[in-house]
N, CA and C atoms of all chains as a GROMACS GRO file, in nm:
protein
  621
    1UNK      N    1   0.055  -0.099  -0.020
    1UNK     CA    2   0.011  -0.019  -0.004
    1UNK      C    3   0.100   0.121  -0.009
    2UNK      N    4   0.047   0.211  -0.094
    2UNK     CA    5   0.131   0.339  -0.114
    2UNK      C    6   0.125   0.446   0.046
    3UNK      N    7   0.248   0.489   0.068
    3UNK     CA    8   0.208   0.574   0.196
    3UNK      C    9   0.220   0.737   0.138
    4UNK      N   10   0.214   0.733  -0.001
    4UNK     CA   11   0.210   0.880  -0.031
    4UNK      C   12   0.081   0.949  -0.083
    5UNK      N   13   0.042   1.063  -0.053
    5UNK     CA   14  -0.088   1.119  -0.119
    5UNK      C   15  -0.037   1.256  -0.179
    6UNK      N   16  -0.073   1.253  -0.347
    6UNK     CA   17   0.012   1.361  -0.417
    6UNK      C   18  -0.112   1.429  -0.449
    7UNK      N   19  -0.110   1.574  -0.475
    7UNK     CA   20  -0.223   1.667  -0.472
    7UNK      C   21  -0.160   1.741  -0.602
    8UNK      N   22  -0.256   1.801  -0.655
    8UNK     CA   23  -0.241   1.923  -0.773
    8UNK      C   24  -0.331   2.031  -0.730
    9UNK      N   25  -0.282   2.120  -0.704
    9UNK     CA   26  -0.384   2.232  -0.657
    9UNK      C   27  -0.344   2.369  -0.765
   10UNK      N   28  -0.484   2.356  -0.878
   10UNK     CA   29  -0.468   2.407  -0.991
   10UNK      C   30  -0.565   2.530  -1.009
   11UNK      N   31  -0.682   2.560  -0.893
   11UNK     CA   32  -0.753   2.640  -0.895
   11UNK      C   33  -0.722   2.744  -0.751
   12UNK      N   34  -0.800   2.886  -0.750
   12UNK     CA   35  -0.749   2.962  -0.630
   12UNK      C   36  -0.819   3.000  -0.562
   13UNK      N   37  -0.958   2.934  -0.584
   13UNK     CA   38  -1.070   2.976  -0.495
   13UNK      C   39  -1.070   2.944  -0.360
   14UNK      N   40  -1.169   3.012  -0.270
   14UNK     CA   41  -1.164   2.973  -0.155
   14UNK      C   42  -1.206   2.815  -0.105
   15UNK      N   43  -1.343   2.762  -0.184
   15UNK     CA   44  -1.370   2.636  -0.176
   15UNK      C   45  -1.247   2.534  -0.224
   16UNK      N   46  -1.190   2.605  -0.350
   16UNK     CA   47  -1.051   2.502  -0.376
   16UNK      C   48  -0.966   2.474  -0.261
   17UNK      N   49  -0.914   2.592  -0.217
   17UNK     CA   50  -0.827   2.567  -0.107
   17UNK      C   51  -0.861   2.484   0.030
   18UNK      N   52  -1.006   2.502   0.038
   18UNK     CA   53  -1.034   2.386   0.152
   18UNK      C   54  -1.054   2.248   0.117
   19UNK      N   55  -1.054   2.245  -0.028
   19UNK     CA   56  -1.061   2.079  -0.047
   19UNK      C   57  -0.915   2.033  -0.052
   20UNK      N   58  -0.809   2.119  -0.078
   20UNK     CA   59  -0.666   2.075  -0.094
   20UNK      C   60  -0.627   2.076   0.053
   21UNK      N   61  -0.623   2.156   0.140
   21UNK     CA   62  -0.597   2.164   0.249
   21UNK      C   63  -0.659   2.053   0.350
   22UNK      N   64  -0.769   2.050   0.356
   22UNK     CA   65  -0.871   1.927   0.443
   22UNK      C   66  -0.799   1.785   0.396
   23UNK      N   67  -0.791   1.771   0.302
   23UNK     CA   68  -0.743   1.656   0.248
   23UNK      C   69  -0.596   1.654   0.283
   24UNK      N   70  -0.511   1.733   0.249
   24UNK     CA   71  -0.372   1.760   0.259
   24UNK      C   72  -0.365   1.697   0.423
   25UNK      N   73  -0.431   1.756   0.506
   25UNK     CA   74  -0.390   1.774   0.637
   25UNK      C   75  -0.447   1.635   0.713
   26UNK      N   76  -0.566   1.598   0.673
   26UNK     CA   77  -0.627   1.453   0.722
   26UNK      C   78  -0.514   1.377   0.688
   27UNK      N   79  -0.448   1.338   0.570
   27UNK     CA   80  -0.341   1.256   0.494
   27UNK      C   81  -0.227   1.260   0.612
   28UNK      N   82  -0.177   1.370   0.618
   28UNK     CA   83  -0.047   1.397   0.699
   28UNK      C   84  -0.104   1.380   0.863
   29UNK      N   85  -0.192   1.384   0.902
   29UNK     CA   86  -0.200   1.334   1.038
   29UNK      C   87  -0.243   1.174   1.045
   30UNK      N   88  -0.264   1.119   0.894
   30UNK     CA   89  -0.264   0.992   0.912
   30UNK      C   90  -0.137   0.918   0.883
   31UNK      N   91  -0.042   1.030   0.890
   31UNK     CA   92   0.107   0.958   0.875
   31UNK      C   93   0.092   0.925   0.745
   32UNK      N   94   0.066   0.981   0.631
   32UNK     CA   95   0.130   0.981   0.483
   32UNK      C   96   0.183   1.073   0.459
   33UNK      N   97   0.297   1.052   0.372
   33UNK     CA   98   0.359   1.151   0.306
   33UNK      C   99   0.300   1.224   0.194
   34UNK      N  100   0.285   1.380   0.210
   34UNK     CA  101   0.203   1.444   0.123
   34UNK      C  102   0.252   1.556   0.052
   35UNK      N  103   0.241   1.561  -0.057
   35UNK     CA  104   0.304   1.682  -0.140
   35UNK      C  105   0.219   1.746  -0.230
   36UNK      N  106   0.189   1.855  -0.238
   36UNK     CA  107   0.120   1.946  -0.314
   36UNK      C  108   0.193   2.034  -0.438
   37UNK      N  109   0.136   2.005  -0.526
   37UNK     CA  110   0.213   2.106  -0.641
   37UNK      C  111   0.114   2.176  -0.686
   38UNK      N  112   0.168   2.324  -0.640
   38UNK     CA  113   0.048   2.422  -0.681
   38UNK      C  114   0.083   2.507  -0.815
   39UNK      N  115   0.019   2.524  -0.918
   39UNK     CA  116   0.018   2.541  -1.040
   39UNK      C  117  -0.108   2.663  -1.081
   40UNK      N  118  -0.060   2.780  -1.166
   40UNK     CA  119  -0.140   2.875  -1.238
   40UNK      C  120  -0.242   2.895  -1.095
   41UNK      N  121  -0.362   2.920  -1.114
   41UNK     CA  122  -0.428   2.973  -0.978
   41UNK      C  123  -0.416   2.890  -0.844
   42UNK      N  124  -0.339   2.789  -0.841
   42UNK     CA  125  -0.343   2.723  -0.712
   42UNK      C  126  -0.228   2.771  -0.634
   43UNK      N  127  -0.145   2.872  -0.703
   43UNK     CA  128  -0.045   2.953  -0.646
   43UNK      C  129  -0.105   3.072  -0.510
   44UNK      N  130  -0.222   3.074  -0.528
   44UNK     CA  131  -0.292   3.190  -0.480
   44UNK      C  132  -0.298   3.129  -0.310
   45UNK      N  133  -0.311   3.010  -0.333
   45UNK     CA  134  -0.342   2.932  -0.173
   45UNK      C  135  -0.218   2.944  -0.079
   46UNK      N  136  -0.087   2.965  -0.154
   46UNK     CA  137   0.023   2.944  -0.049
   46UNK      C  138   0.106   3.098  -0.097
   47UNK      N  139   0.027   3.194  -0.145
   47UNK     CA  140   0.070   3.338  -0.176
   47UNK      C  141   0.061   3.427  -0.029
   48UNK      N  142   0.137   3.489  -0.003
   48UNK     CA  143   0.173   3.546   0.136
   48UNK      C  144   0.023   3.640   0.158
   49UNK      N  145  -0.020   3.666   0.056
   49UNK     CA  146  -0.117   3.830   0.063
   49UNK      C  147  -0.265   3.755   0.033
   50UNK      N  148  -0.267   3.688  -0.103
   50UNK     CA  149  -0.359   3.612  -0.184
   50UNK      C  150  -0.433   3.542  -0.079
   51UNK      N  151  -0.338   3.437  -0.017
   51UNK     CA  152  -0.406   3.333   0.042
   51UNK      C  153  -0.491   3.413   0.169
   52UNK      N  154  -0.477   3.539   0.240
   52UNK     CA  155  -0.564   3.582   0.335
   52UNK      C  156  -0.694   3.628   0.288
   53UNK      N  157  -0.744   3.633   0.159
   53UNK     CA  158  -0.838   3.710   0.089
   53UNK      C  159  -0.869   3.615  -0.020
   54UNK      N  160  -0.871   3.464  -0.028
   54UNK     CA  161  -0.942   3.406  -0.130
   54UNK      C  162  -1.086   3.413  -0.160
   55UNK      N  163  -1.157   3.415  -0.281
   55UNK     CA  164  -1.304   3.458  -0.318
   55UNK      C  165  -1.356   3.348  -0.316
   56UNK      N  166  -1.500   3.342  -0.282
   56UNK     CA  167  -1.562   3.237  -0.300
   56UNK      C  168  -1.644   3.230  -0.444
   57UNK      N  169  -1.680   3.135  -0.486
   57UNK     CA  170  -1.742   3.133  -0.630
   57UNK      C  171  -1.858   3.246  -0.637
   58UNK      N  172  -1.897   3.306  -0.750
   58UNK     CA  173  -1.981   3.420  -0.748
   58UNK      C  174  -2.125   3.372  -0.723
   59UNK      N  175  -2.195   3.432  -0.652
   59UNK     CA  176  -2.336   3.371  -0.617
   59UNK      C  177  -2.318   3.309  -0.465
   60UNK      N  178  -2.213   3.284  -0.402
   60UNK     CA  179  -2.215   3.163  -0.303
   60UNK      C  180  -2.132   3.227  -0.172
   61UNK      N  181  -2.143   3.390  -0.208
   61UNK     CA  182  -2.069   3.459  -0.100
   61UNK      C  183  -2.157   3.427   0.012
   62UNK      N  184  -2.255   3.400   0.021
   62UNK     CA  185  -2.364   3.403   0.168
   62UNK      C  186  -2.306   3.274   0.254
   63UNK      N  187  -2.205   3.190   0.200
   63UNK     CA  188  -2.192   3.089   0.253
   63UNK      C  189  -2.073   3.115   0.372
   64UNK      N  190  -2.036   3.240   0.347
   64UNK     CA  191  -1.974   3.308   0.484
   64UNK      C  192  -1.994   3.283   0.588
   65UNK      N  193  -2.132   3.304   0.620
   65UNK     CA  194  -2.174   3.276   0.757
   65UNK      C  195  -2.153   3.121   0.794
   66UNK      N  196  -2.215   3.047   0.679
   66UNK     CA  197  -2.187   2.905   0.725
   66UNK      C  198  -2.050   2.859   0.796
   67UNK      N  199  -1.970   2.929   0.718
   67UNK     CA  200  -1.818   2.911   0.728
   67UNK      C  201  -1.803   2.919   0.904
   68UNK      N  202  -1.828   3.056   0.936
   68UNK     CA  203  -1.814   3.096   1.064
   68UNK      C  204  -1.867   3.004   1.161
   69UNK      N  205  -2.032   2.980   1.137
   69UNK     CA  206  -2.126   2.922   1.249
   69UNK      C  207  -2.050   2.779   1.255
   70UNK      N  208  -1.976   2.702   1.146
   70UNK     CA  209  -1.933   2.586   1.160
   70UNK      C  210  -1.778   2.601   1.191
   71UNK      N  211  -1.764   2.694   1.240
   71UNK     CA  212  -1.613   2.709   1.333
   71UNK      C  213  -1.515   2.661   1.210
   72UNK      N  214  -1.531   2.665   1.116
   72UNK     CA  215  -1.408   2.613   1.016
   72UNK      C  216  -1.289   2.690   1.041
   73UNK      N  217  -1.166   2.645   1.050
   73UNK     CA  218  -1.027   2.714   1.051
   73UNK      C  219  -1.035   2.807   0.919
   74UNK      N  220  -0.943   2.905   0.956
   74UNK     CA  221  -0.896   2.959   0.810
   74UNK      C  222  -0.812   2.948   0.755
   75UNK      N  223  -0.788   2.964   0.619
   75UNK     CA  224  -0.686   2.887   0.516
   75UNK      C  225  -0.542   2.924   0.592
   76UNK      N  226  -0.515   3.063   0.628
   76UNK     CA  227  -0.353   3.064   0.682
   76UNK      C  228  -0.335   2.953   0.782
   77UNK      N  229  -0.438   2.936   0.888
   77UNK     CA  230  -0.412   2.829   0.998
   77UNK      C  231  -0.431   2.686   0.933
   78UNK      N  232  -0.498   2.663   0.815
   78UNK     CA  233  -0.450   2.522   0.774
   78UNK      C  234  -0.339   2.514   0.686
   79UNK      N  235  -0.252   2.602   0.626
   79UNK     CA  236  -0.159   2.611   0.581
   79UNK      C  237  -0.047   2.572   0.672
   80UNK      N  238  -0.042   2.642   0.805
   80UNK     CA  239   0.041   2.647   0.908
   80UNK      C  240   0.044   2.514   0.942
   81UNK      N  241  -0.101   2.423   0.991
   81UNK     CA  242  -0.104   2.303   1.005
   81UNK      C  243  -0.083   2.207   0.914
   82UNK      N  244  -0.080   2.246   0.818
   82UNK     CA  245  -0.022   2.162   0.683
   82UNK      C  246   0.136   2.161   0.700
   83UNK      N  247   0.192   2.251   0.729
   83UNK     CA  248   0.323   2.262   0.705
   83UNK      C  249   0.401   2.177   0.841
   84UNK      N  250   0.316   2.222   0.945
   84UNK     CA  251   0.384   2.164   1.103
   84UNK      C  252   0.348   2.021   1.073
   85UNK      N  253   0.259   1.948   0.999
   85UNK     CA  254   0.233   1.806   0.977
   85UNK      C  255   0.332   1.782   0.860
   86UNK      N  256   0.413   1.843   0.815
   86UNK     CA  257   0.522   1.791   0.718
   86UNK      C  258   0.492   1.802   0.578
   87UNK      N  259   0.341   1.847   0.561
   87UNK     CA  260   0.317   1.833   0.409
   87UNK      C  261   0.426   1.904   0.322
   88UNK      N  262   0.484   1.881   0.205
   88UNK     CA  263   0.522   1.979   0.134
   88UNK      C  264   0.475   2.016   0.035
   89UNK      N  265   0.531   2.167  -0.001
   89UNK     CA  266   0.479   2.257  -0.122
   89UNK      C  267   0.535   2.301  -0.188
   90UNK      N  268   0.502   2.254  -0.309
   90UNK     CA  269   0.622   2.278  -0.466
   90UNK      C  270   0.551   2.375  -0.529
   91UNK      N  271   0.586   2.500  -0.564
   91UNK     CA  272   0.537   2.573  -0.644
   91UNK      C  273   0.601   2.582  -0.781
   92UNK      N  274   0.485   2.606  -0.855
   92UNK     CA  275   0.526   2.564  -0.997
   92UNK      C  276   0.620   2.652  -1.080
   93UNK      N  277   0.726   2.651  -1.080
   93UNK     CA  278   0.847   2.728  -1.144
   93UNK      C  279   0.791   2.839  -1.283
   94UNK      N  280   0.724   2.727  -1.375
   94UNK     CA  281   0.705   2.777  -1.482
   94UNK      C  282   0.596   2.888  -1.500
   95UNK      N  283   0.471   2.862  -1.405
   95UNK     CA  284   0.378   2.927  -1.352
   95UNK      C  285   0.416   3.059  -1.284
   96UNK      N  286   0.526   3.044  -1.185
   96UNK     CA  287   0.584   3.182  -1.126
   96UNK      C  288   0.644   3.269  -1.219
   97UNK      N  289   0.722   3.226  -1.331
   97UNK     CA  290   0.806   3.297  -1.433
   97UNK      C  291   0.683   3.375  -1.516
   98UNK      N  292   0.548   3.313  -1.526
   98UNK     CA  293   0.481   3.367  -1.638
   98UNK      C  294   0.395   3.494  -1.552
   99UNK      N  295   0.378   3.484  -1.419
   99UNK     CA  296   0.318   3.544  -1.348
   99UNK      C  297   0.410   3.674  -1.274
  100UNK      N  298   0.532   3.655  -1.312
  100UNK     CA  299   0.636   3.721  -1.226
  100UNK      C  300   0.654   3.737  -1.081
  101UNK      N  301   0.622   3.620  -1.046
  101UNK     CA  302   0.663   3.579  -0.878
  101UNK      C  303   0.794   3.515  -0.853
  102UNK      N  304   0.832   3.526  -0.728
  102UNK     CA  305   0.937   3.477  -0.653
  102UNK      C  306   0.891   3.420  -0.556
  103UNK      N  307   0.982   3.321  -0.527
  103UNK     CA  308   0.971   3.235  -0.368
  103UNK      C  309   0.945   3.347  -0.285
  104UNK      N  310   0.977   3.448  -0.241
  104UNK     CA  311   0.959   3.532  -0.153
  104UNK      C  312   0.803   3.588  -0.140
  105UNK      N  313   0.746   3.576  -0.276
  105UNK     CA  314   0.612   3.595  -0.271
  105UNK      C  315   0.523   3.497  -0.173
  106UNK      N  316   0.560   3.380  -0.128
  106UNK     CA  317   0.504   3.279  -0.081
  106UNK      C  318   0.512   3.251   0.078
  107UNK      N  319   0.455   3.159   0.115
  107UNK     CA  320   0.472   3.155   0.243
  107UNK      C  321   0.650   3.082   0.275
  108UNK      N  322   0.684   3.099   0.370
  108UNK     CA  323   0.810   3.024   0.388
  108UNK      C  324   0.822   2.878   0.411
  109UNK      N  325   0.944   2.824   0.335
  109UNK     CA  326   0.952   2.668   0.350
  109UNK      C  327   0.894   2.604   0.245
  110UNK      N  328   0.870   2.686   0.145
  110UNK     CA  329   0.814   2.616   0.006
  110UNK      C  330   0.935   2.551  -0.058
  111UNK      N  331   0.905   2.470  -0.162
  111UNK     CA  332   1.007   2.426  -0.234
  111UNK      C  333   0.953   2.518  -0.386
  112UNK      N  334   1.038   2.526  -0.501
  112UNK     CA  335   1.011   2.542  -0.644
  112UNK      C  336   1.054   2.445  -0.701
  113UNK      N  337   0.961   2.398  -0.804
  113UNK     CA  338   1.001   2.290  -0.920
  113UNK      C  339   0.922   2.284  -1.027
  114UNK      N  340   0.957   2.164  -1.102
  114UNK     CA  341   0.856   2.210  -1.230
  114UNK      C  342   0.798   2.039  -1.232
  115UNK      N  343   0.719   2.027  -1.325
  115UNK     CA  344   0.647   1.911  -1.348
  115UNK      C  345   0.691   1.776  -1.324
  116UNK      N  346   0.821   1.764  -1.368
  116UNK     CA  347   0.910   1.628  -1.336
  116UNK      C  348   0.913   1.618  -1.186
  117UNK      N  349   0.936   1.730  -1.117
  117UNK     CA  350   0.950   1.716  -0.954
  117UNK      C  351   0.838   1.652  -0.874
  118UNK      N  352   0.691   1.678  -0.954
  118UNK     CA  353   0.595   1.633  -0.918
  118UNK      C  354   0.540   1.470  -0.953
  119UNK      N  355   0.585   1.455  -1.089
  119UNK     CA  356   0.572   1.320  -1.154
  119UNK      C  357   0.665   1.218  -1.079
  120UNK      N  358   0.778   1.261  -1.043
  120UNK     CA  359   0.848   1.167  -0.978
  120UNK      C  360   0.815   1.112  -0.822
  121UNK      N  361   0.757   1.250  -0.774
  121UNK     CA  362   0.701   1.170  -0.615
  121UNK      C  363   0.564   1.151  -0.632
  122UNK      N  364   0.491   1.155  -0.739
  122UNK     CA  365   0.326   1.101  -0.762
  122UNK      C  366   0.360   0.988  -0.829
  123UNK      N  367   0.441   0.917  -0.879
  123UNK     CA  368   0.448   0.783  -0.981
  123UNK      C  369   0.421   0.666  -0.907
  124UNK      N  370   0.442   0.658  -0.770
  124UNK     CA  371   0.375   0.552  -0.694
  124UNK      C  372   0.307   0.580  -0.549
  125UNK      N  373   0.252   0.717  -0.591
  125UNK     CA  374   0.158   0.778  -0.488
  125UNK      C  375   0.010   0.711  -0.482
  126UNK      N  376  -0.092   0.717  -0.393
  126UNK     CA  377  -0.241   0.649  -0.417
  126UNK      C  378  -0.274   0.727  -0.293
  127UNK      N  379  -0.384   0.796  -0.315
  127UNK     CA  380  -0.439   0.830  -0.428
  127UNK      C  381  -0.363   0.980  -0.480
  128UNK      N  382  -0.349   1.002  -0.628
  128UNK     CA  383  -0.304   1.130  -0.668
  128UNK      C  384  -0.420   1.209  -0.665
  129UNK      N  385  -0.445   1.333  -0.633
  129UNK     CA  386  -0.581   1.423  -0.628
  129UNK      C  387  -0.544   1.530  -0.719
  130UNK      N  388  -0.626   1.603  -0.781
  130UNK     CA  389  -0.636   1.748  -0.878
  130UNK      C  390  -0.747   1.810  -0.808
  131UNK      N  391  -0.705   1.897  -0.772
  131UNK     CA  392  -0.848   2.017  -0.743
  131UNK      C  393  -0.801   2.166  -0.811
  132UNK      N  394  -1.099   0.113   3.305
  132UNK     CA  395  -1.032   0.154   3.192
  132UNK      C  396  -0.941   0.248   3.224
  133UNK      N  397  -0.812   0.258   3.187
  133UNK     CA  398  -0.713   0.406   3.243
  133UNK      C  399  -0.726   0.504   3.138
  134UNK      N  400  -0.751   0.611   3.157
  134UNK     CA  401  -0.719   0.719   3.052
  134UNK      C  402  -0.621   0.777   3.069
  135UNK      N  403  -0.528   0.818   2.982
  135UNK     CA  404  -0.385   0.877   3.002
  135UNK      C  405  -0.415   1.004   2.992
  136UNK      N  406  -0.494   1.040   2.906
  136UNK     CA  407  -0.499   1.177   2.822
  136UNK      C  408  -0.616   1.174   2.768
  137UNK      N  409  -0.694   1.294   2.773
  137UNK     CA  410  -0.823   1.354   2.747
  137UNK      C  411  -0.813   1.453   2.632
  138UNK      N  412  -0.864   1.480   2.511
  138UNK     CA  413  -0.841   1.565   2.419
  138UNK      C  414  -1.020   1.600   2.414
  139UNK      N  415  -1.017   1.738   2.440
  139UNK     CA  416  -1.148   1.804   2.418
  139UNK      C  417  -1.134   1.866   2.270
  140UNK      N  418  -1.212   1.787   2.172
  140UNK     CA  419  -1.208   1.854   2.028
  140UNK      C  420  -1.337   1.869   1.998
  141UNK      N  421  -1.473   1.928   2.110
  141UNK     CA  422  -1.582   1.960   2.085
  141UNK      C  423  -1.611   2.116   1.996
  142UNK      N  424  -1.679   2.127   1.948
  142UNK     CA  425  -1.705   2.236   1.850
  142UNK      C  426  -1.601   2.256   1.733
  143UNK      N  427  -1.491   2.161   1.722
  143UNK     CA  428  -1.403   2.155   1.585
  143UNK      C  429  -1.450   2.119   1.475
  144UNK      N  430  -1.402   2.138   1.361
  144UNK     CA  431  -1.463   2.107   1.238
  144UNK      C  432  -1.370   2.053   1.164
  145UNK      N  433  -1.389   1.957   1.082
  145UNK     CA  434  -1.288   1.856   0.993
  145UNK      C  435  -1.197   1.963   0.925
  146UNK      N  436  -1.079   1.951   0.907
  146UNK     CA  437  -1.004   1.855   0.976
  146UNK      C  438  -0.929   1.845   1.101
  147UNK      N  439  -0.976   1.952   1.170
  147UNK     CA  440  -0.914   1.991   1.288
  147UNK      C  441  -0.938   1.824   1.403
  148UNK      N  442  -1.047   1.780   1.409
  148UNK     CA  443  -1.020   1.679   1.516
  148UNK      C  444  -0.934   1.569   1.507
  149UNK      N  445  -0.925   1.516   1.370
  149UNK     CA  446  -0.836   1.441   1.315
  149UNK      C  447  -0.681   1.490   1.356
  150UNK      N  448  -0.663   1.599   1.332
  150UNK     CA  449  -0.517   1.690   1.354
  150UNK      C  450  -0.497   1.665   1.482
  151UNK      N  451  -0.591   1.701   1.553
  151UNK     CA  452  -0.569   1.713   1.724
  151UNK      C  453  -0.545   1.582   1.775
  152UNK      N  454  -0.617   1.492   1.721
  152UNK     CA  455  -0.600   1.346   1.765
  152UNK      C  456  -0.491   1.298   1.758
  153UNK      N  457  -0.410   1.314   1.610
  153UNK     CA  458  -0.292   1.231   1.591
  153UNK      C  459  -0.183   1.322   1.673
  154UNK      N  460  -0.201   1.475   1.686
  154UNK     CA  461  -0.097   1.517   1.818
  154UNK      C  462  -0.122   1.471   1.930
  155UNK      N  463  -0.242   1.426   1.994
  155UNK     CA  464  -0.234   1.368   2.110
  155UNK      C  465  -0.173   1.227   2.133
  156UNK      N  466  -0.177   1.178   2.040
  156UNK     CA  467  -0.196   1.035   2.042
  156UNK      C  468  -0.025   1.015   2.052
  157UNK      N  469   0.018   1.117   1.956
  157UNK     CA  470   0.192   1.127   1.941
  157UNK      C  471   0.275   1.151   2.081
  158UNK      N  472   0.170   1.220   2.206
  158UNK     CA  473   0.181   1.257   2.315
  158UNK      C  474   0.221   1.130   2.407
  159UNK      N  475   0.148   1.043   2.369
  159UNK     CA  476   0.147   0.942   2.466
  159UNK      C  477   0.208   0.781   2.417
  160UNK      N  478   0.214   0.720   2.520
  160UNK     CA  479   0.297   0.564   2.478
  160UNK      C  480   0.204   0.484   2.397
  161UNK      N  481   0.257   0.338   2.375
  161UNK     CA  482   0.211   0.245   2.337
  161UNK      C  483   0.118   0.168   2.428
  162UNK      N  484  -0.004   0.136   2.402
  162UNK     CA  485  -0.081   0.049   2.479
  162UNK      C  486  -0.176   0.182   2.573
  163UNK      N  487  -0.121   0.306   2.583
  163UNK     CA  488  -0.202   0.402   2.679
  163UNK      C  489  -0.323   0.438   2.573
  164UNK      N  490  -0.420   0.501   2.655
  164UNK     CA  491  -0.557   0.540   2.620
  164UNK      C  492  -0.582   0.680   2.628
  165UNK      N  493  -0.611   0.726   2.482
  165UNK     CA  494  -0.656   0.881   2.454
  165UNK      C  495  -0.826   0.872   2.458
  166UNK      N  496  -0.869   0.970   2.548
  166UNK     CA  497  -1.014   0.991   2.536
  166UNK      C  498  -1.041   1.124   2.440
  167UNK      N  499  -1.134   1.087   2.356
  167UNK     CA  500  -1.147   1.213   2.278
  167UNK      C  501  -1.298   1.224   2.260
  168UNK      N  502  -1.290   1.382   2.276
  168UNK     CA  503  -1.479   1.438   2.264
  168UNK      C  504  -1.486   1.514   2.145
  169UNK      N  505  -1.586   1.458   2.064
  169UNK     CA  506  -1.596   1.556   1.943
  169UNK      C  507  -1.742   1.580   1.924
  170UNK      N  508  -1.778   1.682   1.869
  170UNK     CA  509  -1.927   1.730   1.817
  170UNK      C  510  -1.921   1.708   1.681
  171UNK      N  511  -1.836   1.729   1.595
  171UNK     CA  512  -1.821   1.698   1.468
  171UNK      C  513  -1.866   1.547   1.408
  172UNK      N  514  -1.983   1.571   1.355
  172UNK     CA  515  -2.064   1.422   1.303
  172UNK      C  516  -1.978   1.330   1.214
  173UNK      N  517  -1.882   1.404   1.153
  173UNK     CA  518  -1.828   1.338   1.039
  173UNK      C  519  -1.717   1.243   1.125
  174UNK      N  520  -1.698   1.299   1.253
  174UNK     CA  521  -1.599   1.213   1.327
  174UNK      C  522  -1.663   1.080   1.330
  175UNK      N  523  -1.752   1.031   1.331
  175UNK     CA  524  -1.835   0.929   1.373
  175UNK      C  525  -1.769   0.800   1.285
  176UNK      N  526  -1.722   0.842   1.158
  176UNK     CA  527  -1.660   0.783   1.051
  176UNK      C  528  -1.517   0.774   1.063
  177UNK      N  529  -1.472   0.919   1.083
  177UNK     CA  530  -1.349   0.958   1.045
  177UNK      C  531  -1.245   0.898   1.155
  178UNK      N  532  -1.290   0.896   1.296
  178UNK     CA  533  -1.195   0.860   1.385
  178UNK      C  534  -1.170   0.731   1.351
  179UNK      N  535  -1.275   0.637   1.380
  179UNK     CA  536  -1.231   0.455   1.370
  179UNK      C  537  -1.168   0.480   1.216
  180UNK      N  538  -1.191   0.536   1.129
  180UNK     CA  539  -1.099   0.517   1.002
  180UNK      C  540  -0.956   0.563   1.028
  181UNK      N  541  -0.949   0.649   1.094
  181UNK     CA  542  -0.827   0.728   1.137
  181UNK      C  543  -0.743   0.609   1.201
  182UNK      N  544  -0.793   0.559   1.297
  182UNK     CA  545  -0.755   0.468   1.400
  182UNK      C  546  -0.725   0.323   1.332
  183UNK      N  547  -0.795   0.287   1.282
  183UNK     CA  548  -0.749   0.171   1.192
  183UNK      C  549  -0.633   0.189   1.093
  184UNK      N  550  -0.645   0.318   1.006
  184UNK     CA  551  -0.508   0.322   0.982
  184UNK      C  552  -0.379   0.314   1.024
  185UNK      N  553  -0.388   0.386   1.143
  185UNK     CA  554  -0.241   0.391   1.232
  185UNK      C  555  -0.244   0.292   1.280
  186UNK      N  556  -0.338   0.138   1.331
  186UNK     CA  557  -0.297   0.022   1.381
  186UNK      C  558  -0.365   0.048   1.548
  187UNK      N  559  -0.431   0.168   1.538
  187UNK     CA  560  -0.492   0.170   1.703
  187UNK      C  561  -0.613   0.108   1.729
  188UNK      N  562  -0.665   0.078   1.846
  188UNK     CA  563  -0.778  -0.004   1.904
  188UNK      C  564  -0.864   0.116   1.943
  189UNK      N  565  -0.980   0.090   1.909
  189UNK     CA  566  -1.078   0.155   1.954
  189UNK      C  567  -1.157   0.072   2.049
  190UNK      N  568  -1.144   0.115   2.197
  190UNK     CA  569  -1.190   0.003   2.300
  190UNK      C  570  -1.340   0.022   2.320
  191UNK      N  571  -1.379   0.151   2.311
  191UNK     CA  572  -1.506   0.207   2.358
  191UNK      C  573  -1.544   0.341   2.261
  192UNK      N  574  -1.668   0.330   2.262
  192UNK     CA  575  -1.741   0.484   2.190
  192UNK      C  576  -1.876   0.488   2.218
  193UNK      N  577  -1.900   0.602   2.254
  193UNK     CA  578  -2.029   0.610   2.281
  193UNK      C  579  -2.102   0.797   2.271
  194UNK      N  580  -2.221   0.811   2.237
  194UNK     CA  581  -2.252   0.949   2.234
  194UNK      C  582  -2.330   0.974   2.350
  195UNK      N  583  -2.344   1.078   2.388
  195UNK     CA  584  -2.387   1.140   2.508
  195UNK      C  585  -2.428   1.260   2.493
  196UNK      N  586  -2.541   1.330   2.501
  196UNK     CA  587  -2.601   1.489   2.476
  196UNK      C  588  -2.506   1.569   2.360
  197UNK      N  589  -2.508   1.485   2.232
  197UNK     CA  590  -2.452   1.502   2.114
  197UNK      C  591  -2.295   1.528   2.115
  198UNK      N  592  -2.253   1.487   2.208
  198UNK     CA  593  -2.093   1.448   2.207
  198UNK      C  594  -2.013   1.329   2.191
  199UNK      N  595  -1.976   1.301   2.128
  199UNK     CA  596  -1.916   1.161   2.080
  199UNK      C  597  -1.784   1.154   2.184
  200UNK      N  598  -1.795   1.019   2.226
  200UNK     CA  599  -1.687   0.988   2.290
  200UNK      C  600  -1.607   0.871   2.254
  201UNK      N  601  -1.460   0.891   2.224
  201UNK     CA  602  -1.399   0.761   2.189
  201UNK      C  603  -1.275   0.739   2.288
  202UNK      N  604  -1.266   0.625   2.289
  202UNK     CA  605  -1.155   0.566   2.366
  202UNK      C  606  -1.037   0.487   2.293
  203UNK      N  607  -0.924   0.550   2.277
  203UNK     CA  608  -0.822   0.467   2.176
  203UNK      C  609  -0.727   0.447   2.222
  204UNK      N  610  -0.719   0.306   2.215
  204UNK     CA  611  -0.561   0.260   2.270
  204UNK      C  612  -0.436   0.268   2.157
  205UNK      N  613  -0.349   0.325   2.230
  205UNK     CA  614  -0.232   0.336   2.116
  205UNK      C  615  -0.173   0.197   2.049
  206UNK      N  616  -0.145   0.193   1.914
  206UNK     CA  617  -0.082   0.064   1.879
  206UNK      C  618   0.041   0.073   1.934
  207UNK      N  619   0.073  -0.100   1.972
  207UNK     CA  620   0.200  -0.130   2.042
  207UNK      C  621   0.323  -0.183   1.926
   0.00000   0.00000   0.00000
């Protein structure tokens, strides 16, 4: 049985962030080795400023109340929790180049890599998830 | 039953009960028992699934006044 969980985060909304970090932290808390590859809009999720203001899908803003009522942790909290549990964050070099971003634009402790970095990790991971 | 440690995770939403349970479990020794209190209904299935994955044993589980109680013995 594989002990690795590989996740591709390719979208940058608030709901996307919860999908990614909930699965990642749950997997890490279950002693899985977890790596997340952040590409295109997915880079928002670990961007120092953007991660604090992720948007909800249009027309779904009313769920803000539900998040509060259900006592859902914030995305920055989940990011910190994921890193504390040993989840590896890989930012896509190519997307960073396109968007003019550098490693300093992101939370500390990330790695920067290309598609092959992720493919190498994920070749024997189960499951591999894309959000 | 000897309870070594109690984790109060009431009011916390997924994935926090699991994350906190993992941390609490890390702090006790093999064979010792962790008591976990949760109100997240997802935990009904999540805690047993998590325990099984880690080789831990749920020796007792009950619900009282909407609070779920799990007694998990750490794997040896």
